[in-house]
N, C-alpha and C positions, 0 to 999 in steps of 0.2 A: 751447205746447208744450213751453217750454222748463220751465215750472212743472210739468208731468205727467212728465215726465225726471225732475226734481231729486227731486219726491213719489216717483217710482219707486223710484229709489236709497238716498232715506233709507227707504222701506220694507224693502227688498231688504237695506240694513244692518244693520238694528233685525233682523230676522229671521235673519238671518246672525249676530248678536250672541245673540240670544236661543238658537238651537239648539247656538252656542257655551257658551254659559251652562249648559244642560242637559246637555250631556256632560260639563263639567267638574266638575259636581254629581253625576253618574252616575259618575265614575269616581272622585272623592273620599270619596263614599260607599260604594263599593265597599272602598276603605282599611279602611273602620269596619267595615261589614257583612260583613265574606267573612272569616273567620278560623277557619280548618280546626282540628276540635280535636286537639289534641298538636303543633301548632306554635309558633312562637317569637310571642309578644305583642310588637309590633313598639316595644315600649317599653324590649323587656332588647337592651341591644347585643351581639354577638356579641366574644366572648374568644377569644383563641388558647388552645389548649397547648402550654407550651413544654416540659414534662417529666410525666412521672406513673410515680410509684415505688410500693415497699410503704407505704401508709398518707399518701401525700402526694402532690399534684398542684401543679404551678405554673403558674399563669396570667396573663394580661396584667392588669398595673395598671389600675384602671378603680375608679369608686366603688362599681359593679353587686359585682366579687370583693372587694371589702373589708365588703362585709356581716357585720353578726354572724349567726351563727346557721347554720341548717341546711340546705341546699338540694339539689334533683337538678341534676346537672350534662348536658345531651343535645349530644350532637353528631349529625351526620347516621347514624353507623354503630354508636354507643353511647349506654349511658346509664348516670350513676354519682350516688351519693349522696355531698355532699360536707359539710363541717363548717365549725369556726370557723378563721378564721384564726390560721396558727401563727407563733409568735415568729421574727422572719429572727437568723439568724447570719449574724455579719460576715464578709462577703465571701463568703458560700454563693450569695446571690441577687440577681440585678441590679436596680437601682434601680425599672426599668420593670415588674416582675414581682410577682406575690402567691404564698405557698404555704398552701393550704387542707389540710386532715385530709382524706384520702382515704378514704372511712368502706366502702364497697363499691360495685363496682361489676357491675350489672344484666345488659346486654346489651353486647356488643361489648371493645371495649378502647381506652381515649382513647392516643394515640398525638403525638408533638410533631409540631406545624405543625396537629392538628385544631383545626378553628373548633367553637366551642358557646357555649351561654348556660344562664344560672342559669333554675329554672323552680321554682314551689312543689310540685311533683309529686315528691316526695323519692323513693318508690320506684316502681320498674317491676316489671310481671309481675301476678301477681294473692296474696288473700290466702294460700294455699298457700305459693308459692313467696319470697314477701315477707316474712310475718311467720309462719308455720307454722299459719295460723288454716284450719280447714275452714271449707269454703263450699259451696254449689249455685250452679250457672248457670240462670239463669229466667228465662221469656221472660214476655214483661207486654203485654198487648193494650193497643194505644193506636191515636189515632186515625187516624194514618198506616199503623201495621202494625205489627207485633211489635217491642218495645223490650226490648236486652238488659240484663239486671240482675246484681249476685251479690247472695245474701242470706249473710250470715255470721251463724249460730244463737246464741241466749242464753237466758237461765231467764228471762227475763221475759218477759208480754203488753205490754210497751212497745219498739217499735221505733223504730228512727230511720231517717229516708228522706234519703239524703246525697246532692246536687247540684252537680256541679260545674259552673265557670261558664267567662267565654272562653277559648280556645283547650284547655281543661283536657280533661281523658277521667275515666271511668269510676275510672281509679287515683290521681286526686287524693286522696280520702276516704280513703286508706291510712294518713296520715299520723297521723289521731284514730281509728282504727279498731280500733286495740289497746285504749287507754283505753275505748272503748265497750262492746266485749268484757266486759273486766276487769268492769264494772258490770252487767254480765249483760243488756244492753241488745242485741236482733236488730237489724242496719244493713243495710239495701237499698242498694247503691250503686249508679244508676241511668245507663245511658248512654241519651239523650236523643236527637229528631230531629237529625240532621247530624254526629253520632259514628258513630265506626266500628262497623259492624254493626249500626246504626240505621238507618230511615227517611229519604232526602232530606228537607228542606225543599222545599213546592213550587216556591219562588222561588228557592233554592239560597242566601238569605240569612240571617242570622241577627238574628231580631228582640227582641234582648236583653230576652228572658223573655218577650215580649206576646204570642203564642202558643204556645212552647214551655211555659210551664207546665202545658197542658194533660197534658201526658205526665208531669208532677207529679201531676195531678190523677190517670192513669190507674196511677200507683204507689202513691199513695194508697189508690186502689181494690184494688190488687190486697194489700197489706199487711192490713186490715179482712177480706178475702176468705179471708185464710190464717191468721187468730188474733190480728191485731194489735188490743188494744184501745184501746191510746194511740198516737198518733203523733207525735214529735217530728222538724220538717220544718229542716233543716241544710242552707243552699247555702253557696255561694261565689261572689262576682263576680254573674254574672246570675242563677245558681242561686238566691244569697238575695234573685234579682227574682222569680224564678218561685216560691221559697217564699212571698213575701208573694203575691202575687196568688193563691197557692192557698188559702190561709188567709182570704181574702176573698172566692172565689168559689166553691170546691168546695161542693157537697153535702153533703160528709163534711165540711166542716171544724169540727163539732162533735167528732171525735175527734183535731182539734189540741190535744195539750197543751201544746205549748213552739216557739217559733223559735231558731233559731242561726243568725245574720246575719253571714257573716264578707264585709267588704268589698261591700257590697251597694250595686249600679247603680241609683241613685236619680233620679241627672240625668241623663237618657239623652240630651241633648241637647249635654250639656256630655264626655259621654263619646264622643258620636259626633265632635267637634272635638277630643278629645284622641287618639282612634285614627287617625285622618284624620291630624292632623299629627306625630305619630309616624313616620307614614309617607312624610311628608316633603313634604306636600301644602302649595303655597304658603298664605300667611294670609287672603289675599282668597280664595280657595275655600272657606275653612271654614263660611261660611256659606252656599254651595251646597251642601256635605255633609250640613246639617244639613237642609235645605229637601229637599233628594232624599232623605234616609234617611226621611222623617216621610211625602213622598209616595208612595216607592216600598213601605212596610211599615206605614204609619197609625200609626208611631212619635209619641207624644206626651208631653211631662211632664206638660201638664195630667190625663193620666187616673191620675197615679200619689199623688195628693194623698189619695184613698179608701181608700188601698190602704197607704200608707206613712204616712200622717196619724195624728192620734189616733183617728180612730174605723175605723182600718183592725188597730189593733192589741188583739187580745182576749187574749192569753195571754200568761204569761212569757216573755220574749223577752232573749235574751243577743246584744249588736252587736259586735262586735269589727272595729276599723278602724283606720287611722290617718295622720296628717297628712302623710306623704310617697307617698302612693298618688296616683299622676299620672292613672290611669283612671277611678276612680269617687270624687268629690269626698267626704272629710270631713267638710267644712263642713254637707252635708245630713245625714249619718249624727250627728251633733254637734243638728243642729236637731230630730232627730225623738227621741233619746233625752230630750232636755228637753221633749218633747211630753209625752210618757208614763214620768215618774220614778217611778211606782207597777208601768209593769209592764216597762219596758227596764232593763237593766243597760249602761252601756256599759263595754268593756275598750278602753283606748288603748293602739296598739302604735307607737313612732317607729323610725324606722329603717326600713321595711317597704315594699316595692313592692305593686302590687296582687295582693289575693287569698293572701299570703304572711304573716299575720300569725302565724301559728303556727311556719313557719321562722323568722323575726326572733326570737320569743324562745319556745321549744317549751315550757320549763317554766313558764312563768308563765302560757302561754296554757291546758297542760294543768288547771293548779289552776283558774282560772276556771272552765274546763268543768267541770273536778269539780264544783265550788260551785255552780254553778246548775245542773246535773244531779241532783245528789244526792234535793233536795229534792221532784224529777218522777217519782220510781223509784215 
């Protein structure tokens, strides 16, 4: 009886520990796979607005607020575009603050005491209000329902299909939309499953491109049906991963003339760990987060080599990434570029957070993009 009782207690403890591990893994994976569109990435610190005036905004001094380049600054009730750090006048600014150029306020008003964070999405609104570009709102038949999109017309029959990534929205591609328009390209910016106005993913989770790519495929079909002779897929973050899946799997992949991949998520287990860790999940739970994510979504890095490897790249590709990306490992992009130097051009951007390669160095990014696209026109 004593042996039986001891065995029963051990089994109960094991079952309890197993249930606790499952619960911990689920909680940790939620931290990585539930990232609402338009919300703050967990790697981005919240900053305090100390002062806002014409052409200048004073923020908490932090490595983030000291970054070079141009960023969106988003709070609960406002969105603004901020430029480079301005020179400090002696005695004018406290030592624990940073002054950046305040370029434009799109929504609301930043006030003293507001909490805010930097985002790669410089613009807010639509192509007409933000950039002065004419555009059409379109509805794209997708696997789960109608997908909203914006089409900015161009003179050429080559389209650019632009796809945002983690925590982004349809507004993110506006950072390059004006340049694409000047090149005569038609631009389709896509809102896919989980975005505002688009169908919800059946399980409410982000699959890091593994299922979302089908919405990109639907947008590719829409572009071809509306006159596109050739399409360049342009993605940021998981949007770049979707572009790779589409280029490998779509029945219309023969119409794809090039790829532009900004901060692609190629090592998805590492990305899950990074996102969970940024939500302050204890290190001991991070392996559980990865296993739970794989179990809940079917995600697996071993699905990627045939897409992100040599046999998966068949068209000219511009790869833009940087070693300071905390979410998508630059090492994978470097290895991918070295695997196909005949097709892949790597543009390395230092001092740039995830999906913010343009923001960190707009002029050099734009020049790399121009040089890549010109032969494809």
